[in-house]
C-alpha atoms as an extended CHARMM CRD file, in Angstrom:
* protein
*
        84  EXT
         1         1  UNK       CA             -3.5610000000      -15.0570000000       -3.7700000000  PROA      1               0.0000000000
         2         2  UNK       CA             -1.6280000000      -13.0880000000       -6.4090000000  PROA      2               0.0000000000
         3         3  UNK       CA             -2.7550000000       -9.7160000000       -7.6330000000  PROA      3               0.0000000000
         4         4  UNK       CA             -3.0780000000       -9.3450000000      -11.4000000000  PROA      4               0.0000000000
         5         5  UNK       CA             -1.8060000000       -6.1470000000      -13.0050000000  PROA      5               0.0000000000
         6         6  UNK       CA             -3.0130000000       -5.0210000000      -16.3910000000  PROA      6               0.0000000000
         7         7  UNK       CA             -0.1670000000       -3.5260000000      -18.4010000000  PROA      7               0.0000000000
         8         8  UNK       CA             -1.5230000000       -2.6180000000      -21.8000000000  PROA      8               0.0000000000
         9         9  UNK       CA             -3.3040000000       -5.7710000000      -22.9740000000  PROA      9               0.0000000000
        10        10  UNK       CA             -0.9950000000       -7.9870000000      -20.9190000000  PROA      10              0.0000000000
        11        11  UNK       CA             -1.9160000000       -9.5850000000      -17.6020000000  PROA      11              0.0000000000
        12        12  UNK       CA              1.1850000000       -9.9190000000      -15.4430000000  PROA      12              0.0000000000
        13        13  UNK       CA              1.3880000000      -11.2110000000      -11.8870000000  PROA      13              0.0000000000
        14        14  UNK       CA              3.9750000000      -12.5770000000       -9.4970000000  PROA      14              0.0000000000
        15        15  UNK       CA              4.7790000000      -16.1570000000      -10.4760000000  PROA      15              0.0000000000
        16        16  UNK       CA              4.2490000000      -15.7170000000      -14.2260000000  PROA      16              0.0000000000
        17        17  UNK       CA              6.7780000000      -17.1730000000      -16.6160000000  PROA      17              0.0000000000
        18        18  UNK       CA              7.9060000000      -14.5150000000      -19.0800000000  PROA      18              0.0000000000
        19        19  UNK       CA             10.2850000000      -13.8390000000      -21.9520000000  PROA      19              0.0000000000
        20        20  UNK       CA             11.4360000000      -10.7850000000      -23.8590000000  PROA      20              0.0000000000
        21        21  UNK       CA              9.2580000000       -9.5010000000      -26.6820000000  PROA      21              0.0000000000
        22        22  UNK       CA             10.6630000000       -9.6320000000      -30.2090000000  PROA      22              0.0000000000
        23        23  UNK       CA             10.9320000000       -5.8460000000      -30.2530000000  PROA      23              0.0000000000
        24        24  UNK       CA             13.2060000000       -4.3370000000      -29.0540000000  PROA      24              0.0000000000
        25        25  UNK       CA             15.0040000000       -7.5280000000      -27.9330000000  PROA      25              0.0000000000
        26        26  UNK       CA             15.1320000000       -9.7310000000      -31.0300000000  PROA      26              0.0000000000
        27        27  UNK       CA             18.2170000000      -11.7030000000      -29.9210000000  PROA      27              0.0000000000
        28        28  UNK       CA             17.0460000000      -12.2010000000      -26.3280000000  PROA      28              0.0000000000
        29        29  UNK       CA             13.6060000000      -13.2980000000      -27.5730000000  PROA      29              0.0000000000
        30        30  UNK       CA             15.1740000000      -15.7860000000      -30.0030000000  PROA      30              0.0000000000
        31        31  UNK       CA             17.4560000000      -17.1840000000      -27.2730000000  PROA      31              0.0000000000
        32        32  UNK       CA             14.5200000000      -18.8950000000      -25.5720000000  PROA      32              0.0000000000
        33        33  UNK       CA             15.4650000000      -17.3710000000      -22.2140000000  PROA      33              0.0000000000
        34        34  UNK       CA             12.6220000000      -17.6460000000      -19.6980000000  PROA      34              0.0000000000
        35        35  UNK       CA             12.2020000000      -15.7650000000      -16.4310000000  PROA      35              0.0000000000
        36        36  UNK       CA              9.9910000000      -15.7290000000      -13.3560000000  PROA      36              0.0000000000
        37        37  UNK       CA              8.2020000000      -12.5650000000      -12.2010000000  PROA      37              0.0000000000
        38        38  UNK       CA              9.1040000000      -12.0050000000       -8.5290000000  PROA      38              0.0000000000
        39        39  UNK       CA              7.6190000000       -8.5760000000       -7.8140000000  PROA      39              0.0000000000
        40        40  UNK       CA              4.6060000000       -6.4710000000       -8.4810000000  PROA      40              0.0000000000
        41        41  UNK       CA              4.9660000000       -3.7800000000      -11.1700000000  PROA      41              0.0000000000
        42        42  UNK       CA              5.9410000000       -0.4930000000       -9.5630000000  PROA      42              0.0000000000
        43        43  UNK       CA              6.6770000000        3.0710000000      -10.5800000000  PROA      43              0.0000000000
        44        44  UNK       CA             10.2600000000        4.3120000000      -10.2180000000  PROA      44              0.0000000000
        45        45  UNK       CA             11.9480000000        7.5920000000      -11.0390000000  PROA      45              0.0000000000
        46        46  UNK       CA             14.3640000000        6.7570000000      -13.8600000000  PROA      46              0.0000000000
        47        47  UNK       CA             16.3210000000        9.1490000000      -16.0620000000  PROA      47              0.0000000000
        48        48  UNK       CA             14.1390000000       12.1570000000      -15.2310000000  PROA      48              0.0000000000
        49        49  UNK       CA             10.8430000000       10.3590000000      -15.8190000000  PROA      49              0.0000000000
        50        50  UNK       CA              8.4590000000        8.0450000000      -14.0520000000  PROA      50              0.0000000000
        51        51  UNK       CA              8.9310000000        4.4620000000      -15.3040000000  PROA      51              0.0000000000
        52        52  UNK       CA              7.0580000000        1.2240000000      -14.6590000000  PROA      52              0.0000000000
        53        53  UNK       CA              9.4600000000       -1.5390000000      -13.5410000000  PROA      53              0.0000000000
        54        54  UNK       CA              9.2030000000       -5.1950000000      -12.5320000000  PROA      54              0.0000000000
        55        55  UNK       CA             11.6950000000       -7.6750000000      -11.0210000000  PROA      55              0.0000000000
        56        56  UNK       CA             12.4210000000      -10.8900000000      -12.9080000000  PROA      56              0.0000000000
        57        57  UNK       CA             14.7300000000      -13.8290000000      -12.1790000000  PROA      57              0.0000000000
        58        58  UNK       CA             16.0440000000      -15.1520000000      -15.5000000000  PROA      58              0.0000000000
        59        59  UNK       CA             16.7820000000      -18.8650000000      -15.9190000000  PROA      59              0.0000000000
        60        60  UNK       CA             19.7850000000      -18.1740000000      -18.1680000000  PROA      60              0.0000000000
        61        61  UNK       CA             22.6330000000      -15.6900000000      -18.0930000000  PROA      61              0.0000000000
        62        62  UNK       CA             21.6410000000      -12.2530000000      -19.3280000000  PROA      62              0.0000000000
        63        63  UNK       CA             25.1480000000      -10.9410000000      -19.8390000000  PROA      63              0.0000000000
        64        64  UNK       CA             28.0240000000      -10.6910000000      -17.3880000000  PROA      64              0.0000000000
        65        65  UNK       CA             26.1510000000       -8.4680000000      -14.9300000000  PROA      65              0.0000000000
        66        66  UNK       CA             23.1220000000      -10.7550000000      -14.6670000000  PROA      66              0.0000000000
        67        67  UNK       CA             24.0540000000      -14.4480000000      -14.3660000000  PROA      67              0.0000000000
        68        68  UNK       CA             21.2070000000      -16.9730000000      -14.1630000000  PROA      68              0.0000000000
        69        69  UNK       CA             19.2730000000      -16.5850000000      -10.9070000000  PROA      69              0.0000000000
        70        70  UNK       CA             20.0390000000      -12.8820000000      -10.4910000000  PROA      70              0.0000000000
        71        71  UNK       CA             17.0950000000      -10.5130000000      -10.0500000000  PROA      71              0.0000000000
        72        72  UNK       CA             16.9850000000       -7.8780000000      -12.7760000000  PROA      72              0.0000000000
        73        73  UNK       CA             14.7190000000       -4.8730000000      -13.1360000000  PROA      73              0.0000000000
        74        74  UNK       CA             12.8580000000       -4.8240000000      -16.4330000000  PROA      74              0.0000000000
        75        75  UNK       CA             10.3330000000       -2.6530000000      -18.2400000000  PROA      75              0.0000000000
        76        76  UNK       CA              7.0470000000       -4.6300000000      -18.4020000000  PROA      76              0.0000000000
        77        77  UNK       CA              6.3140000000       -3.1980000000      -21.8510000000  PROA      77              0.0000000000
        78        78  UNK       CA              9.3400000000       -5.1860000000      -23.1610000000  PROA      78              0.0000000000
        79        79  UNK       CA              8.2380000000       -8.4880000000      -21.5720000000  PROA      79              0.0000000000
        80        80  UNK       CA              5.5450000000      -10.9840000000      -22.6010000000  PROA      80              0.0000000000
        81        81  UNK       CA              3.7890000000      -13.5080000000      -20.3980000000  PROA      81              0.0000000000
        82        82  UNK       CA              4.0650000000      -17.0890000000      -21.6470000000  PROA      82              0.0000000000
        83        83  UNK       CA              1.7950000000      -18.7310000000      -19.0390000000  PROA      83              0.0000000000
        84        84  UNK       CA             -1.2880000000      -16.5940000000      -18.4350000000  PROA      84              0.0000000000
């Protein structure tokens, strides 16, 4: 059974299909790129502050450093669930 995490008004859990929100990722949102959540949201120390992060495997290339199938760390506040 997956645990559901409430992040703002969004329900995100392992196994959700997600995409980037329009803001601040207008181009990535418009690309139609879809990813799969593969971790639970967690707090990490990032740039001198505590940040909430989540791991996502994207179905398309997200630049040279993240080809399709690579796990990338993302900020949940910039991601939207497309299959709740």
